[in-house]
C-alpha positions as CSV (number, residue, x, y, z in Angstrom):
1,M,95.9,20.3,246.8
2,T,93.7,20.2,243.7
3,V,96.4,22.1,241.7
4,F,99.0,19.5,242.7
5,I,96.8,16.6,241.7
6,L,95.8,18.2,238.3
7,A,99.4,19.1,237.6
8,G,100.4,15.5,238.3
9,R,97.6,14.2,236.0
10,Y,98.8,16.6,233.3
11,F,102.4,15.4,233.4
12,E,101.2,11.8,233.6
13,A,99.1,12.2,230.5
14,R,102.0,13.8,228.6
15,S,104.3,11.0,229.6
16,K,101.7,8.3,228.5
17,R,101.3,10.0,225.1
18,T,105.1,9.7,224.7
19,A,105.0,6.1,225.8
20,G,102.5,5.2,223.0
21,A,104.4,7.1,220.3
22,A,106.1,3.9,219.0
23,L,102.8,2.2,218.1
24,R,101.4,5.4,216.5
25,A,104.6,5.7,214.5
26,L,104.2,2.1,213.4
27,L,100.6,2.6,212.3
28,E,101.6,5.7,210.3
29,L,104.5,4.0,208.4
30,G,102.4,2.8,205.4
31,A,102.2,4.5,202.0
32,K,99.1,6.7,201.5
33,D,98.7,6.2,197.7
34,V,100.1,3.9,195.0
35,A,100.7,3.9,191.2
36,V,98.8,0.9,189.9
37,L,99.5,-0.6,186.4
38,R,96.3,-1.2,184.4
39,D,96.5,-2.0,180.7
40,G,100.1,-0.7,180.8
41,V,99.0,2.7,182.1
42,E,99.9,4.0,185.6
43,T,96.9,5.2,187.7
44,R,97.4,6.8,191.1
45,I,94.9,5.5,193.7
46,P,94.6,5.5,197.5
47,V,96.4,2.5,199.0
48,D,93.2,1.1,200.6
49,R,91.7,0.5,197.1
50,L,94.6,-1.8,196.2
51,A,93.6,-5.5,195.7
52,V,95.5,-8.7,195.8
53,G,96.9,-9.4,192.3
54,D,97.2,-5.7,191.3
55,R,100.6,-4.7,189.8
56,F,102.0,-1.5,191.0
57,V,105.1,0.7,190.4
58,V,107.5,1.7,193.1
59,R,110.0,4.4,192.1
60,P,113.3,5.2,193.9
61,G,112.7,6.8,197.3
62,E,109.0,5.7,197.4
63,K,107.5,3.4,200.1
64,I,106.3,0.0,198.9
65,A,102.5,0.2,199.2
66,T,101.8,-3.3,200.4
67,D,103.3,-6.8,200.7
68,G,104.1,-8.4,197.3
69,V,106.5,-10.1,194.9
70,V,108.8,-8.2,192.5
71,D,107.8,-8.8,188.9
72,D,110.3,-6.5,187.2
73,G,113.4,-4.5,188.2
74,T,116.1,-4.7,190.8
75,S,116.8,-2.5,193.7
76,A,117.9,-2.2,197.3
77,V,115.1,-2.0,199.8
78,D,115.5,-0.2,203.2
79,A,113.5,-2.2,205.7
80,S,115.0,-0.6,208.8
81,M,111.7,0.9,210.1
82,L,110.2,-2.6,210.3
83,T,113.1,-4.9,211.1
84,G,115.6,-2.6,212.8
85,E,118.2,-3.8,210.3
86,S,120.1,-0.9,208.8
87,V,121.6,-2.6,205.8
88,P,119.4,-2.4,202.7
89,V,118.4,-5.8,201.1
90,E,118.9,-6.4,197.4
91,V,115.7,-7.6,195.6
92,G,115.0,-8.7,192.1
93,P,112.3,-10.6,190.2
94,G,110.7,-13.3,192.3
95,D,111.8,-11.8,195.6
96,G,109.2,-10.9,198.3
97,V,108.9,-7.3,199.6
98,V,107.1,-5.9,202.6
99,G,104.7,-2.9,202.6
100,A,106.0,0.3,204.2
101,T,109.7,-0.4,203.4
102,I,111.5,2.1,201.2
103,N,112.8,1.5,197.7
104,A,116.3,2.9,197.9
105,G,117.5,2.0,194.3
106,G,115.9,1.3,191.0
107,R,112.3,1.2,189.6
108,L,110.3,-1.9,190.7
109,V,107.1,-3.4,189.5
110,V,105.4,-5.4,192.3
111,T,102.4,-7.8,192.4
112,A,100.4,-7.3,195.6
113,T,100.0,-10.5,197.6
114,R,98.6,-9.1,200.8
115,V,96.5,-6.0,201.4
116,G,94.9,-4.2,204.4
117,G,94.8,-6.0,207.7
118,D,96.7,-9.1,206.2
119,T,100.0,-7.2,205.6
120,Q,103.0,-7.7,207.8
121,L,102.8,-4.1,209.1
122,A,99.1,-4.4,210.1
123,R,99.8,-7.8,211.8
124,M,102.7,-6.2,213.7
125,A,100.5,-3.3,214.9
126,D,97.8,-5.8,216.0
127,L,100.3,-7.9,218.0
128,V,101.8,-4.8,219.7
129,E,98.3,-3.5,220.5
130,Q,97.2,-6.9,222.0
131,A,100.4,-7.1,224.1
132,Q,99.9,-3.6,225.4
133,S,96.4,-4.3,226.6
134,G,97.1,-7.5,228.4
135,K,98.3,-8.1,232.0
136,A,101.4,-9.8,233.2
137,A,101.2,-12.3,236.0
138,V,102.9,-9.8,238.3
139,Q,100.2,-7.2,237.5
140,R,97.4,-9.7,238.3
141,L,99.1,-10.2,241.7
142,A,99.1,-6.4,242.2
143,D,95.4,-6.3,241.3
144,R,94.6,-8.9,243.9
145,I,96.6,-7.0,246.5
146,S,94.8,-3.8,245.5
147,G,91.5,-5.5,246.1
148,V,92.5,-6.0,249.8
149,F,94.6,-2.8,250.1
150,V,91.7,-0.3,249.3
151,P,89.3,-1.6,252.0
152,I,92.1,-1.6,254.5
153,V,93.0,2.1,253.7
154,I,89.3,3.2,254.0
155,T,89.1,1.4,257.4
156,L,92.4,3.0,258.4
157,A,91.1,6.5,257.4
158,V,87.9,6.0,259.5
159,G,90.0,4.7,262.4
160,T,92.3,7.7,262.1
161,L,89.4,10.1,262.2
162,G,87.9,8.3,265.3
163,W,91.2,8.2,267.1
164,W,92.0,11.9,266.6
165,L,88.4,12.8,267.6
166,G,88.8,10.6,270.7
167,T,92.0,12.2,271.8
168,G,90.2,15.6,271.8
169,A,92.4,17.1,269.1
170,G,89.3,18.6,267.4
171,P,87.5,17.9,264.2
172,T,89.9,20.0,262.0
173,A,93.0,17.9,262.9
174,A,91.0,14.7,262.8
175,F,89.6,15.3,259.3
176,T,93.0,16.6,258.1
177,A,94.7,13.4,259.2
178,A,91.9,11.2,257.7
179,V,92.0,13.0,254.3
180,A,95.8,12.7,254.2
181,V,95.5,8.9,254.7
182,L,93.0,8.7,251.8
183,I,95.1,10.9,249.5
184,I,98.5,9.3,250.2
185,A,97.1,5.8,249.7
186,C,95.5,6.5,246.3
187,P,96.9,3.6,244.2
188,C,97.2,5.5,240.9
189,A,100.9,4.6,240.6
190,L,100.0,1.0,241.2
191,G,97.5,1.0,238.3
192,L,100.1,2.6,236.0
193,A,103.0,0.4,236.9
194,T,102.4,-2.4,234.4
195,P,100.5,-0.8,231.5
196,T,103.0,2.0,230.9
197,A,106.0,-0.3,231.0
198,L,104.2,-2.7,228.5
199,L,103.3,0.2,226.3
200,V,106.9,1.5,226.0
201,G,108.6,-2.0,226.0
202,T,106.4,-3.5,223.2
203,G,106.6,-0.2,221.2
204,R,110.4,-0.2,221.4
205,G,110.4,-3.9,220.5
206,A,108.4,-3.1,217.4
207,Q,110.9,-0.5,216.4
208,L,113.7,-3.1,216.7
209,G,111.9,-5.8,214.8
210,V,110.8,-7.8,218.0
211,L,107.1,-8.5,218.5
212,I,106.1,-9.5,222.0
213,K,102.7,-11.3,221.7
214,G,101.6,-10.8,225.3
215,P,102.6,-9.7,228.8
216,E,102.7,-13.3,230.1
217,V,105.7,-13.8,227.7
218,L,107.8,-11.5,230.0
219,E,107.6,-14.0,232.8
220,S,108.8,-16.8,230.5
221,T,111.9,-15.0,229.4
222,R,113.0,-14.7,233.1
223,R,112.7,-18.4,233.7
224,V,114.3,-20.0,230.6
225,D,117.7,-21.5,231.0
226,T,118.1,-23.5,227.8
227,V,117.8,-22.2,224.2
228,V,117.3,-24.7,221.3
229,L,118.4,-23.3,218.0
230,D,117.1,-24.8,214.7
231,K,120.0,-24.9,212.3
232,T,118.7,-24.2,208.8
233,G,117.4,-20.7,208.3
234,T,118.1,-19.7,211.9
235,V,121.8,-20.2,212.7
236,T,122.5,-20.5,208.9
237,T,121.2,-18.5,206.0
238,G,118.9,-21.3,204.8
239,R,120.3,-21.2,201.2
240,M,123.3,-22.9,199.5
241,T,126.4,-20.8,198.8
242,L,129.6,-21.6,196.9
243,V,132.3,-21.5,199.6
244,D,135.3,-22.9,197.8
245,A,136.7,-24.0,194.4
246,V,139.7,-26.3,194.5
247,P,141.4,-26.9,191.0
248,A,143.4,-30.0,190.3
249,S,147.1,-29.7,189.7
250,G,147.9,-27.6,186.7
251,E,144.4,-26.3,186.4
252,D,143.3,-22.7,186.5
253,R,140.7,-21.8,189.3
254,A,139.1,-19.1,187.1
255,E,138.6,-21.5,184.2
256,L,137.2,-24.1,186.6
257,L,134.6,-21.6,187.8
258,R,133.9,-20.2,184.4
259,L,133.1,-23.5,182.7
260,A,131.4,-25.2,185.6
261,G,129.3,-22.1,186.4
262,A,128.2,-21.8,182.8
263,V,126.7,-25.3,182.8
264,E,125.2,-24.9,186.3
265,A,123.6,-21.6,185.3
266,A,121.2,-23.6,183.1
267,S,119.9,-25.6,186.0
268,E,117.3,-24.7,188.7
269,H,118.7,-27.0,191.4
270,P,119.7,-25.1,194.6
271,I,123.3,-26.4,194.5
272,A,123.6,-25.5,190.8
273,R,122.2,-22.0,191.5
274,A,124.8,-21.6,194.3
275,V,127.7,-22.6,192.0
276,A,126.4,-20.4,189.2
277,A,126.0,-17.4,191.5
278,G,129.5,-17.8,192.9
279,A,131.0,-18.3,189.5
280,A,129.2,-15.2,188.1
281,E,130.9,-13.1,190.9
282,A,134.3,-14.1,189.5
283,G,133.5,-13.2,185.9
284,T,131.1,-13.3,183.0
285,L,129.8,-16.8,182.2
286,P,129.8,-18.0,178.6
287,P,126.7,-19.5,176.9
288,V,126.0,-23.3,177.1
289,S,124.6,-25.6,174.5
290,D,123.4,-29.2,174.6
291,F,122.5,-28.9,178.2
292,A,121.1,-32.0,180.0
293,N,120.0,-32.5,183.6
294,L,121.0,-35.9,184.8
295,E,118.5,-36.7,187.5
296,G,120.2,-37.1,190.9
297,L,123.7,-37.1,189.5
298,G,124.5,-33.7,188.0
299,V,124.4,-31.8,184.7
300,S,126.2,-31.7,181.4
301,G,126.6,-29.2,178.6
302,T,128.9,-27.9,175.9
303,V,130.8,-24.7,176.7
304,D,133.4,-23.2,174.3
305,G,133.4,-26.5,172.3
306,R,134.1,-28.5,175.5
307,A,131.8,-31.2,176.8
308,V,131.6,-30.3,180.5
309,L,130.2,-32.6,183.3
310,V,129.4,-31.2,186.8
311,G,128.1,-33.4,189.5
312,R,128.7,-36.3,191.9
313,P,132.0,-38.4,191.6
314,R,129.8,-41.3,190.5
315,L,128.6,-39.3,187.4
316,L,132.2,-38.6,186.2
317,R,133.3,-42.2,186.7
318,E,130.3,-43.6,184.8
319,R,131.2,-41.3,181.9
320,G,134.8,-42.5,181.9
321,I,136.3,-39.4,183.4
322,D,139.5,-39.9,185.3
323,V,139.4,-38.7,188.9
324,P,142.9,-38.2,190.3
325,S,143.6,-39.1,194.0
326,E,144.3,-35.4,194.8
327,V,140.7,-34.6,193.7
328,E,139.3,-37.4,195.8
329,R,141.2,-36.1,198.8
330,A,139.7,-32.6,198.2
331,V,136.2,-34.2,198.1
332,G,136.9,-35.9,201.4
333,D,138.2,-32.7,203.0
334,A,135.1,-30.8,201.9
335,E,132.7,-33.4,203.2
336,A,134.6,-33.7,206.5
337,T,133.8,-30.1,207.2
338,G,130.1,-30.6,206.4
339,R,130.2,-29.2,202.9
340,T,128.6,-30.7,199.7
341,A,131.3,-31.5,197.2
342,I,130.7,-31.7,193.4
343,L,133.2,-32.3,190.7
344,A,133.7,-30.6,187.3
345,G,135.4,-32.4,184.4
346,W,136.1,-32.2,180.7
347,D,138.4,-33.7,178.1
348,G,138.5,-37.0,180.0
349,R,139.7,-35.7,183.4
350,A,138.3,-34.2,186.6
351,R,139.5,-30.6,186.8
352,G,138.5,-29.6,190.3
353,V,136.1,-29.7,193.2
354,L,133.4,-27.1,194.0
355,A,132.2,-27.0,197.7
356,V,128.8,-25.6,198.6
357,A,127.2,-25.2,202.0
358,D,124.4,-23.6,203.8
359,V,126.7,-20.9,205.4
360,V,126.4,-19.6,208.9
361,R,124.9,-16.2,209.3
362,P,127.6,-13.6,210.0
363,T,126.0,-12.6,213.3
364,S,125.3,-16.1,214.6
365,R,128.6,-16.7,216.6
366,A,128.4,-13.4,218.4
367,A,124.6,-14.0,219.1
368,V,125.4,-17.4,220.7
369,A,128.0,-15.8,222.9
370,R,125.4,-13.2,224.0
371,L,122.9,-15.9,224.7
372,R,125.4,-17.5,227.0
373,A,126.0,-14.2,228.7
374,L,122.3,-14.1,229.5
375,G,122.7,-17.3,231.4
376,L,121.2,-19.6,228.6
377,T,122.7,-22.9,227.5
378,P,122.5,-23.1,223.6
379,I,121.7,-26.4,221.9
380,L,121.9,-26.9,218.1
381,L,119.0,-29.0,216.7
382,T,118.9,-30.2,213.1
383,G,117.8,-32.9,210.8
384,D,121.2,-32.8,209.0
385,N,123.8,-35.5,209.5
386,A,126.2,-35.3,212.5
387,T,129.1,-34.2,210.5
388,V,127.4,-31.1,209.1
389,A,125.8,-30.4,212.5
390,R,129.1,-30.6,214.4
391,A,130.8,-28.3,211.8
392,V,128.2,-25.6,212.2
393,A,128.1,-26.0,216.0
394,A,131.9,-25.6,216.2
395,E,131.7,-22.5,213.9
396,V,129.2,-20.7,216.2
397,G,130.4,-21.9,219.5
398,V,127.7,-24.4,220.5
399,D,128.8,-27.4,222.6
400,E,125.6,-29.5,222.7
401,V,124.4,-30.9,219.3
402,I,121.3,-32.9,218.5
403,S,121.4,-34.1,214.9
404,E,119.5,-36.3,212.4
405,V,116.2,-35.4,214.0
406,L,113.1,-35.9,211.9
407,P,110.7,-32.9,211.7
408,A,108.2,-34.7,214.0
409,G,111.0,-35.5,216.5
410,K,111.8,-31.8,217.3
411,V,108.8,-31.5,219.7
412,D,110.0,-34.7,221.4
413,V,113.4,-33.2,222.0
414,V,111.8,-30.1,223.6
415,R,109.7,-32.4,225.8
416,R,112.7,-34.5,226.9
417,L,114.6,-31.3,227.9
418,Q,111.6,-30.1,229.9
419,A,111.4,-33.5,231.6
420,E,115.0,-33.0,232.7
421,G,113.9,-29.9,234.6
422,R,115.0,-27.4,232.0
423,S,113.0,-24.3,231.0
424,V,113.3,-24.3,227.2
425,A,113.3,-21.5,224.7
426,M,113.0,-22.6,221.0
427,V,114.2,-20.5,218.0
428,G,113.0,-21.7,214.6
429,D,111.5,-20.6,211.3
430,G,109.9,-23.5,209.4
431,V,106.6,-25.4,209.4
432,N,108.5,-28.4,210.9
433,D,109.5,-26.1,213.9
434,A,105.9,-25.1,214.7
435,P,105.1,-27.9,217.1
436,A,108.3,-27.4,219.0
437,L,107.8,-23.7,219.2
438,A,104.3,-24.3,220.7
439,Q,105.7,-26.9,223.1
440,A,108.6,-24.8,224.4
441,D,108.3,-22.5,227.4
442,L,109.2,-19.7,225.1
443,G,108.9,-19.8,221.3
444,L,110.8,-17.4,219.1
445,A,109.9,-17.4,215.4
446,M,112.1,-15.8,212.7
447,G,109.9,-13.3,210.8
448,T,111.5,-14.6,207.6
449,G,110.0,-18.0,208.3
450,T,106.6,-19.6,207.7
451,D,103.3,-18.1,208.8
452,V,102.4,-21.2,211.0
453,A,105.7,-20.9,212.9
454,I,105.1,-17.2,213.5
455,E,101.5,-17.9,214.6
456,V,102.4,-20.4,217.4
457,S,105.4,-18.5,218.7
458,D,105.5,-16.1,221.7
459,L,108.0,-13.7,220.2
460,T,108.4,-12.9,216.5
461,L,111.8,-11.7,215.3
462,V,111.0,-9.6,212.2
463,R,114.7,-9.2,211.4
464,G,115.2,-12.9,210.8
465,D,118.5,-12.7,212.6
466,L,119.7,-14.7,215.7
467,D,120.8,-11.4,217.2
468,A,117.2,-10.4,217.3
469,A,116.5,-13.4,219.7
470,V,119.1,-11.9,222.1
471,D,117.4,-8.5,221.8
472,A,114.0,-10.0,222.4
473,I,115.0,-11.8,225.6
474,R,117.0,-8.8,226.9
475,L,114.1,-6.4,226.2
476,S,111.5,-8.7,227.7
477,R,113.6,-9.1,230.9
478,R,114.3,-5.3,231.0
479,T,110.5,-4.6,230.7
480,L,109.7,-7.1,233.5
481,G,112.4,-5.5,235.6
482,I,110.9,-2.0,235.1
483,I,107.4,-3.4,236.0
484,R,108.7,-4.9,239.2
485,G,110.6,-1.7,240.0
486,N,107.4,0.3,239.4
487,L,105.3,-2.0,241.6
488,F,107.9,-1.9,244.4
489,W,107.9,1.9,244.3
490,A,104.1,2.2,244.3
491,F,103.7,-0.2,247.2
492,G,106.7,1.1,249.1
493,Y,105.6,4.7,248.8
494,N,102.1,3.9,250.1
495,V,103.2,1.7,253.0
496,A,105.9,4.1,254.2
497,A,103.7,7.2,253.9
498,L,100.5,5.8,255.5
499,P,101.8,5.8,259.1
500,L,103.0,9.4,258.7
501,A,99.6,10.5,257.4
502,A,97.7,8.6,260.2
503,A,100.0,10.3,262.8
504,G,99.1,13.7,261.5
505,L,102.6,14.4,260.2
506,L,101.6,14.8,256.6
507,N,99.6,17.8,255.3
508,P,96.9,16.8,252.7
509,M,98.4,19.3,250.3
510,I,101.8,17.6,250.5
511,A,100.1,14.2,250.3
512,G,98.4,15.2,247.0
513,A,101.7,16.5,245.5
514,T,103.5,13.3,246.6
515,M,100.8,11.1,245.2
516,A,100.9,12.9,241.8
517,L,104.7,12.8,241.7
518,S,104.5,9.0,242.4
519,S,102.4,8.5,239.3
520,V,104.8,10.6,237.2
521,F,107.8,8.8,238.6
522,V,106.3,5.4,237.5
523,V,105.6,6.6,234.0
524,A,109.0,8.3,233.7
525,N,110.7,5.1,234.9
526,S,108.8,3.2,232.2
527,L,110.0,5.6,229.5
528,R,113.6,4.6,230.2
529,L,112.8,1.6,228.0
530,R,112.8,3.9,225.0
531,R,116.6,4.1,225.4
532,F,117.0,0.3,225.1
533,R,119.7,-0.4,222.5
534,P,120.3,-3.7,220.5
535,A,123.0,-6.0,221.8
536,A,125.1,-5.5,218.7
537,G,125.0,-1.7,219.2
538,E,126.3,-2.0,222.8
539,L,129.5,-3.7,221.9
């Protein structure tokens, strides 16, 4: 009997070590040393001696030592170990980078902005560890039941001993039956049911870029029936992009992009940067002279000897530039689809329309469909005007739209939905989303968003992708399902076997083996969560 019990404990311990492998792997991701630039000279030091403000070098193939901002160089950064996203991200001067990600391209010089326990990796590990040590509501129920179950079992064992002695079966048979009752009722599997599933589920989530802040979150994912999606930075990329260039009759599209892009390249305005970036993809931009930023209207400059104006229709009309009716129609068509239209003109005539927009993320439409498949009703929430909101909603397949909402009004929207009897999940990324994230029954914050949004949320999506919200809800529900299955098995096994033991039909040796196997079964069942795959990978 002792051999069976010890063998069970051994296999249980091995399985539990496997269950915690994800967190250990997460903690070991970081770089061990770093090349710091001091007075222009590279010095190799342990990463724990790095301070905020230090500039350090990251060569191709090396891990980025800590969170920081790129000072010099361009490269592609592989962040798959933190975000679960397999496509490397292009970075250049001014872009933020995260510690433990891998520099897959050129040489980078980075200024450290967070070190030690403040880094994203350390915060991820802390969140995972906190979640793994907590108790779900279902486990607290199991604890209360155990508090009653154990005294009942002891009473039953004493009763069994007395009954068998009273029937004259002899002390050997009586003690055998009583010991079998005690052994078979040992609630080891009950104690392992929740912690092992949490250990594996939260660890797997960390590998996929989903941070579950606590076990109570699991219950919330089961109840939610409505998901409110913030538009900017959640459903869309959060940055302006040139989506179309419509030349006037007789004009060349490439020339329109070349001249307008050259003038816009001298401006720092988000719309100007979007036009310049889109134009640069089509070809090299010529230099601009006599550049002027016309506040609230547009920009002007001289390119190849031509005085070019780029901006609102009002700007061109004020400068005496003719705007043909076909160009006005193109402006109307662009604005009807929720895009921002700007005109480019030179030599007394408007030469075309440039349309820019905050484009929808490539994965958003599929993610919305998957949210529906999970039984959730998606709602698009935005401060933008109704035209833009409806255009984005139509593109991603959302029927219900709430637009022109002030930042302070988002929490009121969530409260109103809850007052209607809905259980609401909120997905957002900005400071203005934080109150709504805290008010919602389940708050999901994009990891690419602000710290305050991440702090108040229940789930953090490190990938910054709406597909991660689908994975977070699926994984949470799967983890809760495994916990319930474990508890059902643990209780069912005890309840079914107790009468057999009390009746003298169960040898203590077999009872010991069965008890050990029950614990191993619970841990092995939890380990199935390691095979959880992202929704996108299952299509």
